[in-house]
All heavy atoms as an XYZ file, in Angstrom:
929
protein
N     -10.256    -17.802    -12.623
C      -9.482    -18.105    -11.378
C      -8.832    -16.826    -10.808
O      -8.682    -16.731     -9.622
C      -8.408    -19.195    -11.702
C      -7.543    -19.565    -10.524
S      -8.357    -20.220     -9.127
C      -8.837    -21.787     -9.754
N      -8.483    -15.932    -11.640
C      -7.787    -14.733    -11.245
C      -8.657    -13.810    -10.442
O      -8.170    -13.132     -9.533
C      -7.084    -14.000    -12.393
C      -6.061    -12.994    -12.059
C      -4.946    -13.626    -11.306
C      -5.505    -12.384    -13.356
N      -9.952    -13.768    -10.737
C     -10.804    -12.745    -10.098
C     -10.857    -12.903     -8.598
O     -10.685    -11.896     -7.892
C     -12.222    -12.890    -10.721
C     -12.890    -11.513    -10.839
C     -14.095    -11.659    -11.678
O     -14.712    -12.748    -11.760
N     -14.496    -10.575    -12.288
N     -11.076    -14.070     -8.025
C     -11.028    -14.127     -6.549
C      -9.642    -13.789     -5.963
O      -9.601    -13.129     -4.890
C     -11.366    -15.633     -6.248
C     -12.016    -16.160     -7.490
C     -11.461    -15.318     -8.589
N      -8.627    -14.168     -6.603
C      -7.257    -13.805     -6.150
C      -7.116    -12.362     -6.147
O      -6.554    -11.710     -5.193
C      -6.173    -14.557     -6.966
C      -6.303    -16.056     -6.764
C      -4.807    -14.071     -6.576
C      -5.411    -16.886     -7.715
N      -7.481    -11.687     -7.258
C      -7.376    -10.213     -7.401
C      -8.195     -9.547     -6.284
O      -7.653     -8.608     -5.642
C      -7.926     -9.787     -8.728
C      -7.846     -8.332     -9.004
C      -6.493     -7.850     -9.488
O      -5.686     -8.653     -9.967
N      -6.178     -6.622     -9.253
N      -9.390    -10.003     -6.052
C     -10.255     -9.391     -5.028
C      -9.633     -9.514     -3.637
O      -9.577     -8.529     -2.862
C     -11.628    -10.090     -5.083
C     -12.628     -9.630     -4.054
C     -13.991    -10.333     -4.214
N     -13.858    -11.765     -4.460
C     -13.659    -12.705     -3.548
N     -13.542    -12.415     -2.252
N     -13.655    -13.999     -3.858
N      -9.125    -10.715     -3.278
C      -8.507    -10.935     -1.955
C      -7.213    -10.162     -1.829
O      -6.945     -9.619     -0.776
C      -8.364    -12.449     -1.723
C      -7.536    -12.703     -0.457
C      -9.708    -13.130     -1.592
N      -6.424    -10.128     -2.914
C      -5.160     -9.388     -2.801
C      -5.426     -7.871     -2.576
O      -4.733     -7.232     -1.749
C      -4.358     -9.574     -4.107
N      -6.385     -7.340     -3.329
C      -6.723     -5.951     -3.054
C      -7.249     -5.721     -1.602
O      -6.879     -4.671     -1.037
C      -7.761     -5.485     -4.117
C      -7.169     -5.349     -5.479
C      -8.105     -4.836     -6.471
O      -9.288     -4.498     -6.158
O      -7.734     -4.792     -7.712
N      -8.050     -6.573     -1.107
C      -8.536     -6.488      0.276
C      -7.343     -6.501      1.223
O      -7.250     -5.640      2.148
C      -9.500     -7.640      0.556
C      -9.953     -7.720      1.994
C     -10.923     -6.620      2.380
C     -10.561     -9.091      2.282
N      -6.447     -7.408      1.048
C      -5.322     -7.557      1.926
C      -4.397     -6.319      1.892
O      -4.046     -5.774      2.983
C      -4.491     -8.779      1.492
O      -3.294     -8.860      2.212
N      -4.054     -5.847      0.710
C      -3.165     -4.699      0.647
C      -3.892     -3.406      1.101
O      -3.345     -2.619      1.797
C      -2.628     -4.517     -0.798
C      -1.870     -5.794     -1.288
C      -1.790     -3.280     -0.934
C      -0.683     -6.173     -0.413
N      -5.193     -3.300      0.760
C      -5.915     -2.058      1.137
C      -6.074     -2.005      2.677
O      -5.983     -0.919      3.237
C      -7.283     -2.131      0.493
N      -6.249     -3.154      3.294
C      -6.313     -3.182      4.783
C      -5.005     -2.633      5.395
O      -5.098     -1.815      6.291
C      -6.711     -4.542      5.268
C      -6.878     -4.593      6.792
C      -7.388     -5.865      7.330
N      -6.769     -7.041      6.691
C      -7.431     -8.159      6.466
N      -8.643     -8.271      6.884
N      -6.787     -9.174      5.853
N      -3.915     -3.158      4.923
C      -2.637     -2.696      5.449
C      -2.444     -1.178      5.167
O      -1.937     -0.461      6.075
N      -2.794     -0.747      4.002
C      -2.679      0.648      3.672
C      -3.582      1.543      4.496
O      -3.236      2.646      4.911
C      -2.976      0.933      2.182
S      -1.696      0.255      1.109
N      -4.746      0.997      4.866
C      -5.696      1.694      5.677
C      -5.105      1.957      7.095
O      -5.260      3.023      7.662
N      -4.476      0.947      7.657
C      -3.827      1.074      8.948
C      -2.660      2.117      8.885
O      -2.530      2.887      9.787
C      -3.306     -0.268      9.479
C      -4.412     -1.173      9.979
C      -4.618     -2.416      9.444
C      -5.219     -0.733     11.082
C      -5.666     -3.182      9.941
C      -6.225     -1.523     11.583
C      -6.456     -2.745     11.005
N      -1.889      2.046      7.830
C      -0.810      3.026      7.657
C      -1.406      4.444      7.521
O      -0.900      5.399      8.097
C       0.062      2.701      6.451
N      -2.499      4.592      6.744
C      -3.106      5.889      6.567
C      -3.660      6.431      7.891
O      -3.591      7.655      8.178
C      -4.183      5.791      5.585
N      -4.186      5.515      8.704
C      -4.710      5.977     10.046
C      -3.567      6.530     10.884
O      -3.732      7.547     11.532
C      -5.352      4.740     10.755
C      -5.961      5.049     12.099
C      -7.041      6.105     12.040
C      -6.482      3.748     12.726
N      -2.419      5.813     10.846
C      -1.216      6.304     11.627
C      -0.703      7.606     11.094
O      -0.422      8.548     11.849
N      -0.702      7.779      9.774
C      -0.199      9.005      9.170
C      -1.182     10.157      9.498
O      -0.736     11.260      9.928
C      -0.052      8.871      7.644
C       1.149      7.862      7.359
C       0.207     10.241      6.993
C       1.192      7.469      5.899
N      -2.484      9.841      9.393
C      -3.524     10.896      9.712
C      -3.366     11.330     11.147
O      -3.445     12.549     11.496
C      -4.850     10.375      9.391
C      -5.960     11.341      9.687
C      -6.193     12.479      8.940
C      -6.791     11.164     10.782
C      -7.190     13.376      9.239
C      -7.784     12.058     11.122
C      -7.997     13.143     10.382
N      -3.179     10.381     12.084
C      -3.096     10.689     13.489
C      -1.869     11.577     13.756
O      -2.011     12.538     14.532
C      -3.044      9.389     14.332
O      -4.159      8.595     14.035
C      -2.891      9.625     15.789
N      -0.768     11.249     13.129
C       0.408     12.090     13.279
C       0.131     13.494     12.770
O       0.551     14.497     13.385
C       1.598     11.450     12.520
C       2.853     12.292     12.596
S       4.180     11.624     11.577
C       3.458     11.697      9.945
N      -0.512     13.586     11.609
C      -0.748     14.922     11.013
C      -1.722     15.737     11.962
O      -1.515     16.928     12.076
C      -1.437     14.796      9.665
C      -0.404     14.248      8.639
S      -1.139     14.012      6.974
C      -1.516     15.654      6.550
N      -2.675     15.079     12.593
C      -3.581     15.759     13.534
C      -2.756     16.275     14.691
O      -2.894     17.399     15.213
C      -4.715     14.853     14.001
C      -5.451     15.459     15.178
C      -5.696     14.628     12.824
N      -1.842     15.440     15.173
C      -0.934     15.849     16.262
C      -0.074     17.027     15.924
O       0.312     17.832     16.825
N       0.264     17.198     14.674
C       1.121     18.317     14.213
C       0.288     19.441     13.636
O       0.814     20.406     12.999
C       2.139     17.829     13.117
C       3.123     16.780     13.594
C       3.910     16.248     12.416
C       4.082     17.450     14.626
N      -1.016     19.445     13.830
C      -1.875     20.459     13.174
C      -1.670     21.863     13.703
O      -2.212     22.805     13.116
C      -3.346     20.058     13.383
O      -3.724     20.033     14.731
N      -0.896     22.030     14.744
C      -0.578     23.378     15.199
C       0.253     24.130     14.146
O       0.246     25.377     14.100
C       0.164     23.365     16.507
C       1.511     22.669     16.503
C       2.640     23.343     16.158
C       1.548     21.333     16.771
C       3.883     22.674     16.123
C       2.792     20.671     16.718
C       3.962     21.342     16.400
N       0.932     23.361     13.269
C       1.684     23.925     12.153
C       1.333     23.121     10.899
O       1.887     22.017     10.643
C       3.225     23.798     12.437
C       4.077     24.428     11.412
O       3.607     24.800     10.300
O       5.283     24.530     11.636
N       0.413     23.676     10.136
C      -0.118     22.936      8.981
C       0.935     22.537      7.972
O       0.920     21.445      7.434
C      -1.251     23.711      8.280
C      -2.596     23.689      8.954
C      -3.615     24.494      8.227
C      -3.042     22.241      9.149
N       1.916     23.441      7.750
C       2.929     23.114      6.754
C       3.762     21.922      7.246
O       4.063     21.031      6.435
C       3.872     24.300      6.542
N       4.071     21.883      8.513
C       4.812     20.762      9.061
C       3.968     19.484      9.029
O       4.526     18.426      8.725
C       5.222     21.071     10.554
C       5.949     19.954     11.305
C       7.268     19.582     10.638
C       6.142     20.378     12.748
N       2.667     19.588      9.326
C       1.809     18.405      9.304
C       1.726     17.855      7.873
O       1.915     16.599      7.693
C       0.401     18.771      9.764
N       1.627     18.644      6.869
C       1.603     18.156      5.474
C       2.946     17.630      5.033
O       3.018     16.646      4.307
C       1.053     19.220      4.524
C      -0.464     19.278      4.484
C      -1.141     20.242      5.222
C      -1.148     18.365      3.718
C      -2.499     20.252      5.190
C      -2.510     18.445      3.660
C      -3.208     19.399      4.404
N       3.990     18.248      5.478
C       5.360     17.782      5.164
C       5.559     16.361      5.789
O       6.020     15.481      5.115
C       6.469     18.722      5.683
C       7.838     18.301      5.315
C       8.894     19.162      5.947
C       9.235     20.280      5.071
N      10.386     21.083      5.595
N       5.220     16.224      7.081
C       5.352     14.918      7.717
C       4.486     13.849      7.091
O       4.914     12.738      6.841
C       5.037     15.038      9.210
N       3.273     14.261      6.769
C       2.350     13.310      6.041
C       2.899     12.889      4.682
O       2.795     11.787      4.326
N       3.419     13.897      3.973
C       3.968     13.570      2.621
C       5.167     12.657      2.692
O       5.308     11.725      1.899
N       6.055     12.920      3.621
C       7.268     12.018      3.772
C       6.794     10.665      4.187
O       7.337      9.655      3.739
C       8.259     12.693      4.771
C       9.327     11.696      5.157
C       8.866     13.982      4.186
N       5.832     10.567      5.123
C       5.357      9.295      5.571
C       4.651      8.507      4.475
O       4.846      7.283      4.367
C       4.381      9.438      6.751
O       5.049     10.064      7.880
N       3.896      9.209      3.654
C       3.230      8.566      2.519
C       4.294      8.077      1.468
O       4.156      7.023      0.865
C       2.222      9.501      1.888
N       5.357      8.869      1.309
C       6.404      8.476      0.416
C       7.110      7.193      0.932
O       7.448      6.295      0.187
C       7.414      9.566      0.227
C       8.454      9.421     -0.807
C       7.844      9.216     -2.234
C       9.395     10.637     -0.889
N       7.316      7.100      2.226
C       7.887      5.913      2.848
C       6.962      4.748      2.635
O       7.439      3.654      2.330
C       8.144      6.172      4.350
C       8.648      5.004      5.027
C      10.019      4.561      4.870
C       7.908      4.260      5.926
C      10.532      3.470      5.481
C       8.414      3.109      6.529
C       9.784      2.740      6.332
N       5.669      4.948      2.842
C       4.693      3.871      2.605
C       4.743      3.373      1.145
O       4.666      2.195      0.860
C       3.298      4.319      2.983
N       4.903      4.351      0.232
C       5.048      3.983     -1.184
C       6.273      3.139     -1.425
O       6.200      2.167     -2.191
C       5.075      5.231     -2.056
O       5.195      4.965     -3.364
N       7.341      3.528     -0.807
C       8.579      2.724     -0.968
C       8.441      1.336     -0.363
O       8.936      0.345     -0.984
C       9.762      3.441     -0.281
N       7.746      1.213      0.748
C       7.487     -0.102      1.336
C       6.649     -0.960      0.417
O       6.954     -2.147      0.169
C       6.847      0.036      2.739
C       6.373     -1.321      3.270
C       7.891      0.616      3.705
N       5.615     -0.402     -0.184
C       4.737     -1.120     -1.090
C       5.465     -1.521     -2.287
O       5.316     -2.653     -2.825
C       3.542     -0.229     -1.429
C       2.453     -0.152     -0.337
C       1.491      1.008     -0.644
C       1.674     -1.457     -0.277
N       6.313     -0.667     -2.855
C       7.112     -0.992     -4.086
C       8.056     -2.143     -3.743
O       8.232     -3.060     -4.535
C       7.852      0.229     -4.551
N       8.715     -2.146     -2.585
C       9.598     -3.206     -2.183
C       8.825     -4.535     -2.041
O       9.264     -5.568     -2.489
C      10.320     -2.840     -0.844
O      11.006     -1.623     -1.076
C      11.259     -3.922     -0.431
N       7.695     -4.439     -1.417
C       6.819     -5.643     -1.243
C       6.435     -6.173     -2.701
O       6.328     -7.402     -2.917
C       5.628     -5.404     -0.473
C       5.916     -5.282      1.040
C       4.633     -5.304      1.827
C       4.889     -5.665      3.269
N       5.300     -6.961      3.580
N       6.162     -5.279     -3.561
C       5.828     -5.670     -4.959
C       6.970     -6.412     -5.626
O       6.716     -7.356     -6.362
N       8.161     -5.835     -5.441
C       9.342     -6.477     -6.027
C       9.569     -7.927     -5.480
O       9.831     -8.849     -6.274
C      10.643     -5.646     -5.817
C      11.890     -6.431     -6.093
C      10.582     -4.348     -6.590
N       9.322     -8.098     -4.225
C       9.543     -9.386     -3.584
C       8.345    -10.341     -3.635
O       8.506    -11.531     -3.341
C       9.929     -9.166     -2.118
C      11.248     -8.501     -1.911
O      12.197     -8.632     -2.713
N      11.373     -7.620     -0.929
N       7.210     -9.868     -4.078
C       6.007    -10.711     -4.007
C       6.162    -12.024     -4.864
O       5.704    -13.088     -4.394
C       4.802     -9.924     -4.521
N       6.659    -11.964     -6.046
C       6.734    -13.227     -6.872
C       7.649    -14.283     -6.203
O       7.487    -15.488     -6.497
C       7.272    -12.766     -8.212
C       6.950    -11.325     -8.311
C       7.037    -10.810     -6.918
N       8.567    -13.884     -5.391
C       9.536    -14.843     -4.755
C       9.039    -15.291     -3.400
O       9.531    -16.341     -2.905
C      10.880    -14.197     -4.639
C      11.582    -13.954     -6.003
C      13.008    -13.496     -5.758
N      13.075    -12.182     -5.152
C      12.959    -10.989     -5.798
N      12.792    -10.998     -7.073
N      13.069     -9.860     -5.148
N       8.099    -14.611     -2.834
C       7.568    -15.049     -1.483
C       6.672    -16.269     -1.675
O       5.800    -16.267     -2.523
C       6.843    -13.859     -0.849
C       6.322    -14.180      0.500
C       5.812    -12.885      1.157
N       5.395    -13.215      2.496
C       4.290    -12.749      3.066
N       3.550    -11.881      2.448
N       3.953    -13.102      4.315
N       6.860    -17.228     -0.820
C       6.031    -18.463     -0.923
C       4.536    -18.109     -0.781
O       4.156    -17.413      0.100
C       6.416    -19.402      0.210
O       5.519    -20.494      0.222
N       3.770    -18.574     -1.727
C       2.340    -18.297     -1.788
C       1.649    -18.825     -0.523
O       0.656    -18.290     -0.100
C       1.691    -18.905     -3.032
C       1.618    -20.373     -3.031
C       0.503    -21.060     -2.590
C       2.687    -21.128     -3.594
C       0.467    -22.437     -2.598
C       2.622    -22.519     -3.602
C       1.493    -23.189     -3.133
O       1.404    -24.574     -3.126
N       2.171    -19.885      0.113
C       1.596    -20.415      1.274
C       1.714    -19.536      2.507
O       1.036    -19.682      3.500
C       2.156    -21.850      1.631
C       1.801    -22.857      0.613
C       2.342    -24.220      1.021
C       1.885    -25.219      0.056
N       2.431    -26.624      0.367
N       2.606    -18.541      2.395
C       2.834    -17.669      3.568
C       2.225    -16.292      3.257
O       2.677    -15.270      3.936
C       4.342    -17.522      3.853
C       4.954    -18.808      4.286
N       5.971    -19.414      3.557
C       4.705    -19.597      5.366
C       6.283    -20.548      4.186
N       5.520    -20.672      5.298
N       1.312    -16.170      2.371
C       0.715    -14.914      2.050
C      -0.706    -14.875      2.677
O      -1.375    -15.896      2.910
C       0.525    -14.691      0.541
O      -0.326    -15.643      0.011
C       1.906    -14.669     -0.135
N      -1.139    -13.674      2.986
C      -2.502    -13.496      3.514
C      -3.500    -13.855      2.448
O      -4.613    -14.345      2.812
C      -2.691    -12.045      3.995
C      -3.948    -11.744      4.717
C      -4.099    -10.343      5.215
O      -3.321     -9.465      4.744
O      -4.936    -10.150      6.055
N      -3.182    -13.707      1.200
C      -4.140    -14.069      0.118
C      -4.483    -15.555      0.230
O      -5.628    -15.959      0.101
C      -3.532    -13.722     -1.261
C      -4.375    -14.249     -2.364
C      -3.350    -12.204     -1.398
N      -3.475    -16.391      0.358
C      -3.705    -17.832      0.447
C      -4.544    -18.188      1.642
O      -5.407    -19.073      1.561
C      -2.333    -18.541      0.490
C      -2.443    -20.021      0.458
C      -2.347    -20.887      1.529
C      -2.757    -20.900     -0.655
N      -2.494    -22.159      1.122
C      -2.767    -22.183     -0.195
C      -2.952    -20.640     -2.009
C      -2.991    -23.277     -1.077
C      -3.215    -21.697     -2.838
C      -3.203    -23.003     -2.364
N      -4.299    -17.555      2.771
C      -4.992    -17.856      4.052
C      -6.459    -17.430      3.877
O      -7.380    -18.157      4.303
C      -4.329    -17.156      5.216
C      -5.137    -17.285      6.454
C      -2.954    -17.665      5.465
N      -6.712    -16.288      3.279
C      -8.080    -15.745      3.144
C      -8.938    -16.524      2.080
O     -10.095    -16.670      2.337
C      -8.077    -14.252      2.855
C      -7.535    -13.446      4.045
C      -9.450    -13.737      2.472
C      -7.365    -12.007      3.711
N      -8.246    -16.901      1.024
C      -8.987    -17.529     -0.053
C      -9.725    -18.839      0.431
O      -9.063    -19.659      1.053
C      -8.076    -17.973     -1.184
C      -7.772    -17.008     -2.315
C      -6.742    -17.552     -3.257
C      -9.049    -16.668     -3.046
N     -10.996    -18.971      0.166
C     -11.633    -20.206      0.490
C     -10.960    -21.377     -0.260
O     -10.478    -21.254     -1.340
C     -13.083    -19.979     -0.020
C     -13.265    -18.553     -0.204
C     -11.878    -18.049     -0.486
N     -10.980    -22.525      0.414
C     -10.242    -23.705     -0.185
C     -10.727    -24.008     -1.582
O      -9.923    -24.420     -2.458
C     -10.476    -24.873      0.746
C      -9.759    -24.789      2.038
C      -9.693    -26.056      2.782
C      -9.191    -25.988      4.190
N      -7.963    -25.375      4.449
N     -12.036    -23.821     -1.898
C     -12.494    -24.203     -3.222
C     -12.069    -23.136     -4.294
O     -12.215    -23.449     -5.462
C     -14.035    -24.330     -3.209
C     -14.811    -23.145     -2.865
C     -15.017    -22.912     -1.323
O     -14.494    -23.778     -0.549
O     -15.668    -21.942     -0.955
N     -11.602    -21.988     -3.906
C     -11.211    -20.981     -4.818
C      -9.654    -20.887     -4.938
O      -9.135    -20.090     -5.768
C     -11.747    -19.584     -4.408
C     -13.226    -19.512     -4.640
C     -13.807    -18.139     -4.353
O     -13.022    -17.242     -3.972
O     -15.003    -17.983     -4.454
N      -8.967    -21.694     -4.183
C      -7.468    -21.713     -4.255
C      -7.012    -22.352     -5.567
O      -7.547    -23.346     -5.969
C      -6.893    -22.470     -3.066
C      -7.083    -21.704     -1.790
C      -6.418    -22.510     -0.641
N      -6.562    -21.767      0.627
C      -6.233    -22.232      1.759
N      -5.846    -23.514      1.902
N      -6.398    -21.495      2.874
N      -5.987    -21.794     -6.171
C      -5.462    -22.398     -7.449
C      -4.675    -23.642     -7.089
O      -4.265    -23.873     -5.930
C      -4.576    -21.297     -8.026
C      -4.226    -20.404     -6.837
C      -5.391    -20.513     -5.880
N      -4.453    -24.474     -8.110
C      -3.589    -25.686     -7.940
C      -2.184    -25.174     -7.560
O      -1.675    -24.194     -7.985
C      -3.545    -26.443     -9.243
C      -4.906    -27.038     -9.665
C      -4.778    -27.915    -10.919
N      -3.830    -27.470    -11.890
C      -4.106    -26.556    -12.869
N      -5.295    -26.039    -12.929
N      -3.174    -26.208    -13.709
N      -1.522    -25.980     -6.692
C      -0.143    -25.669     -6.260
C       0.789    -25.405     -7.432
O       1.717    -24.586     -7.308
C       0.212    -26.861     -5.490
C      -1.001    -27.483     -4.955
C      -2.008    -27.236     -6.049
N       0.586    -26.044     -8.592
C       1.527    -25.889     -9.710
C       1.499    -24.426    -10.274
O       2.514    -23.947    -10.822
C       1.174    -26.837    -10.863
C       1.097    -28.297    -10.495
C      -0.278    -28.707     -9.979
O      -1.283    -28.486    -10.659
O      -0.322    -29.204     -8.847
N       0.384    -23.775    -10.170
C       0.223    -22.444    -10.702
C       0.058    -21.339     -9.596
O       0.072    -20.171     -9.939
C      -0.875    -22.386    -11.725
C      -0.574    -23.198    -12.940
C      -2.211    -22.676    -11.093
N      -0.135    -21.805     -8.377
C      -0.478    -20.863     -7.308
C       0.625    -19.799     -7.101
O       0.349    -18.631     -6.941
C      -0.725    -21.600     -5.983
N       1.850    -20.244     -7.111
C       2.991    -19.328     -6.900
C       2.979    -18.165     -7.909
O       3.058    -16.981     -7.574
C       4.359    -20.042     -6.936
C       5.544    -19.144     -6.679
C       5.530    -18.607     -5.222
O       5.300    -19.355     -4.302
N       5.827    -17.315     -5.044
N       2.831    -18.543     -9.180
C       2.855    -17.536    -10.220
C       1.641    -16.621    -10.178
O       1.747    -15.391    -10.243
C       2.935    -18.202    -11.631
C       3.013    -17.194    -12.715
C       3.127    -17.827    -14.082
O       3.083    -19.074    -14.190
N       3.345    -17.072    -15.082
N       0.436    -17.193    -10.001
C      -0.770    -16.403     -9.924
C      -0.798    -15.434     -8.759
O      -1.046    -14.269     -8.950
C      -2.019    -17.252     -9.878
C      -2.370    -18.006    -11.183
C      -3.570    -18.955    -10.916
C      -2.718    -17.025    -12.251
N      -0.545    -15.945     -7.557
C      -0.622    -15.106     -6.377
C       0.522    -14.122     -6.351
O       0.330    -12.931     -6.079
C      -0.664    -15.990     -5.109
C      -1.975    -16.784     -5.047
C      -0.436    -15.183     -3.833
C      -2.135    -17.740     -3.993
N       1.731    -14.582     -6.699
C       2.834    -13.656     -6.691
C       2.740    -12.487     -7.673
O       2.950    -11.303     -7.289
N       2.313    -12.817     -8.902
C       2.149    -11.731     -9.879
C       1.002    -10.785     -9.532
O       1.038     -9.592     -9.757
C       1.903    -12.351    -11.283
C       3.176    -13.004    -11.819
O       4.308    -12.666    -11.371
N       3.054    -13.865    -12.779
N      -0.099    -11.339     -9.010
C      -1.271    -10.513     -8.588
C      -0.847     -9.606     -7.473
O      -1.158     -8.370     -7.534
C      -2.406    -11.346     -8.198
O      -2.759    -12.224     -9.259
C      -3.618    -10.541     -7.834
N      -0.171    -10.099     -6.482
C       0.286     -9.291     -5.361
C       1.298     -8.195     -5.877
O       1.223     -7.056     -5.421
C       0.961    -10.114     -4.288
C       0.031    -10.808     -3.306
C       0.758    -11.723     -2.411
C      -0.728     -9.771     -2.501
N       2.110     -8.516     -6.781
C       3.080     -7.553     -7.337
C       2.295     -6.410     -8.006
O       2.542     -5.197     -7.719
C       3.982     -8.146     -8.345
C       5.015     -7.204     -8.914
C       5.848     -7.746    -10.003
N       4.995     -8.168    -11.083
C       5.254     -9.195    -11.855
N       6.325     -9.936    -11.717
N       4.458     -9.516    -12.868
N       1.325     -6.715     -8.853
C       0.527     -5.698     -9.493
C      -0.226     -4.848     -8.578
O      -0.284     -3.562     -8.684
C      -0.438     -6.323    -10.498
C       0.234     -6.997    -11.697
C      -0.701     -7.825    -12.503
O      -1.949     -7.733    -12.327
O      -0.172     -8.645    -13.313
N      -0.885     -5.479     -7.554
C      -1.683     -4.731     -6.592
C      -0.744     -3.822     -5.737
O      -1.023     -2.617     -5.497
C      -2.496     -5.612     -5.697
C      -3.222     -4.910     -4.552
C      -3.513     -6.373     -6.559
N       0.402     -4.319     -5.309
C       1.327     -3.495     -4.486
C       1.839     -2.346     -5.291
O       1.885     -1.195     -4.822
C       2.504     -4.349     -4.036
S       2.153     -5.426     -2.648
N       2.145     -2.520     -6.541
C       2.583     -1.423     -7.434
C       1.551     -0.366     -7.598
O       1.785      0.855     -7.578
C       3.057     -1.913     -8.815
C       4.416     -2.622     -8.778
C       4.808     -3.370     -9.884
C       5.332     -2.546     -7.745
C       6.058     -4.025     -9.936
C       6.527     -3.144     -7.773
C       6.910     -3.885     -8.860
O       8.088     -4.498     -8.892
N       0.311     -0.778     -7.825
C      -0.788      0.162     -7.978
C      -0.984      0.988     -6.695
O      -1.114      2.233     -6.745
C      -2.082     -0.568     -8.300
C      -3.209      0.390     -8.734
C      -4.309     -0.231     -9.485
N      -4.523     -1.653     -9.215
C      -5.303     -2.179     -8.313
N      -5.996     -1.348     -7.442
N      -5.445     -3.453     -8.164
N      -0.933      0.328     -5.529
C      -1.114      1.089     -4.321
C       0.089      1.972     -4.030
O      -0.023      3.062     -3.463
C      -1.392      0.087     -3.116
C      -2.821     -0.247     -2.964
C      -3.359     -1.296     -3.703
C      -3.640      0.374     -2.068
C      -4.688     -1.672     -3.590
C      -4.974      0.069     -1.931
C      -5.521     -0.994     -2.707
N       1.295      1.532     -4.391
C       2.522      2.326     -4.221
C       2.396      3.617     -5.042
O       2.751      4.699     -4.645
C       3.743      1.524     -4.648
N       1.881      3.424     -6.302
C       1.693      4.572     -7.151
C       0.736      5.640     -6.552
O       0.961      6.794     -6.598
C       1.251      4.146     -8.539
C       1.153      5.235     -9.575
C       0.772      4.670    -10.955
O       0.106      3.663    -11.001
N       1.154      5.361    -11.997
N      -0.390      5.111     -6.009
C      -1.357      5.980     -5.373
C      -0.802      6.664     -4.161
O      -1.045      7.856     -3.909
C      -2.644      5.180     -4.998
C      -3.364      4.733     -6.307
C      -4.458      3.692     -5.927
O      -4.649      3.228     -4.786
N      -5.236      3.349     -6.948
N       0.007      5.947     -3.340
C       0.613      6.580     -2.170
C       1.671      7.631     -2.592
O       1.755      8.677     -1.935
C       1.278      5.460     -1.330
N       2.363      7.400     -3.686
C       3.331      8.360     -4.156
C       2.669      9.614     -4.699
O       3.104     10.753     -4.365
C       4.167      7.786     -5.278
N       1.491      9.489     -5.351
C       0.695     10.599     -5.759
C       0.183     11.426     -4.555
O       0.300     12.675     -4.540
C      -0.413     10.184     -6.646
C      -1.387     11.231     -7.130
C      -0.638     12.345     -7.977
C      -2.568     10.649     -7.900
N      -0.350     10.713     -3.564
C      -0.761     11.399     -2.301
C       0.346     12.109     -1.699
O       0.268     13.245     -1.188
C      -1.404     10.333     -1.391
C      -1.955     10.899     -0.099
C      -3.126     11.895     -0.380
C      -2.407      9.746      0.798
N       1.497     11.464     -1.630
C       2.752     12.086     -1.084
C       3.068     13.394     -1.823
O       3.335     14.458     -1.171
C       3.915     11.145     -1.073
O       5.074     11.830     -0.726
N       3.088     13.337     -3.091
C       3.395     14.584     -3.889
C       2.405     15.676     -3.634
O       2.767     16.862     -3.500
C       3.347     14.251     -5.350
N       1.116     15.337     -3.494
C       0.076     16.352     -3.222
C       0.275     16.962     -1.853
O       0.209     18.182     -1.635
C      -1.294     15.746     -3.296
C      -1.806     15.356     -4.691
C      -3.080     14.595     -4.635
C      -1.891     16.623     -5.544
N       0.636     16.140     -0.825
C       0.824     16.680      0.493
C       2.115     17.522      0.579
O       2.147     18.562      1.233
C       0.880     15.501      1.510
C      -0.474     14.968      1.828
S      -0.555     13.926      3.288
C       0.107     12.396      2.685
N       3.164     17.058     -0.069
C       4.401     17.876     -0.047
C       4.194     19.120     -0.849
O       4.726     20.222     -0.413
C       5.502     17.053     -0.694
C       5.980     15.865      0.234
C       7.003     15.003     -0.554
C       6.552     16.399      1.473
N       3.466     19.155     -1.901
C       3.191     20.383     -2.650
C       2.320     21.329     -1.751
O       2.606     22.588     -1.741
C       2.476     20.060     -3.975
N       1.408     20.827     -1.088
C       0.608     21.602     -0.145
C       1.474     22.185      0.946
O       1.284     23.370      1.339
C      -0.525     20.729      0.494
O      -1.346     20.211     -0.561
C      -1.386     21.531      1.449
N       2.423     21.415      1.428
C       3.323     21.888      2.473
C       4.139     23.065      1.935
O       4.269     24.082      2.620
C       4.249     20.756      2.883
O       5.334     21.211      3.728
N       4.609     22.956      0.722
C       5.414     24.077      0.155
C       4.541     25.258     -0.032
O       4.971     26.402      0.290
C       6.037     23.600     -1.186
C       7.088     22.534     -0.993
C       6.619     24.773     -1.966
C       7.578     21.841     -2.193
N       3.307     25.090     -0.550
C       2.422     26.189     -0.682
C       2.097     26.910      0.650
O       2.117     28.130      0.752
C       1.103     25.741     -1.377
C       0.095     26.783     -1.677
C       0.611     27.779     -2.683
C      -1.176     26.133     -2.214
N       1.893     26.141      1.645
C       1.644     26.748      3.026
C       2.871     27.444      3.571
O       2.687     28.473      4.225
C       1.180     25.640      3.981
C      -0.205     25.024      3.716
C      -0.434     23.801      4.585
C      -1.326     26.089      4.018
N       4.018     26.931      3.294
C       5.229     27.651      3.697
C       5.391     28.962      2.984
O       5.787     29.978      3.565
C       6.509     26.796      3.426
C       6.717     25.654      4.397
C       7.165     26.180      5.769
O       7.732     27.297      5.839
O       6.918     25.409      6.724
N       5.071     28.996      1.698
C       5.134     30.273      0.900
C       4.142     31.334      1.407
O       4.445     32.494      1.480
C       4.937     29.960     -0.571
C       6.092     29.205     -1.125
C       4.694     31.204     -1.389
C       5.901     28.663     -2.592
N       2.954     30.827      1.770
C       1.917     31.733      2.192
C       2.025     32.175      3.662
O       1.287     33.079      4.087
C       0.519     31.013      2.014
C       0.131     30.750      0.640
C      -1.206     29.978      0.582
C       0.039     31.972     -0.247
N       3.002     31.724      4.405
C       3.207     32.121      5.755
C       3.604     33.561      5.847
O       4.306     34.095      5.139
C       4.301     31.217      6.455
C       3.732     30.077      7.193
C       4.789     29.419      7.970
C       4.294     28.151      8.629
N       5.278     27.510      9.422
């Protein structure tokens, strides 16, 4: 039962992260006249995205499963019984949000380190 929920949760969170990444990348291209500034802005934005994902992860188990994108996307025959749906969907969303938050934080650290390196090399 967990496999379809895991797949749909990853799809849902990855899609949102993709839109955030597109916005961050667009901002960085706009600031490309100063690479250090572009990487600093990208790093701070990725860190903010990581904080948002971590907050969503904290709140996921308490958010009604019926109001999640996972529930809406899941085919009716793959939906868990209402007695266990809250726990399964909430815990899965929490784990997926935390994993994506960790990846965004790592990306943020890399961009901020690149920004510092570019500032030193100026």
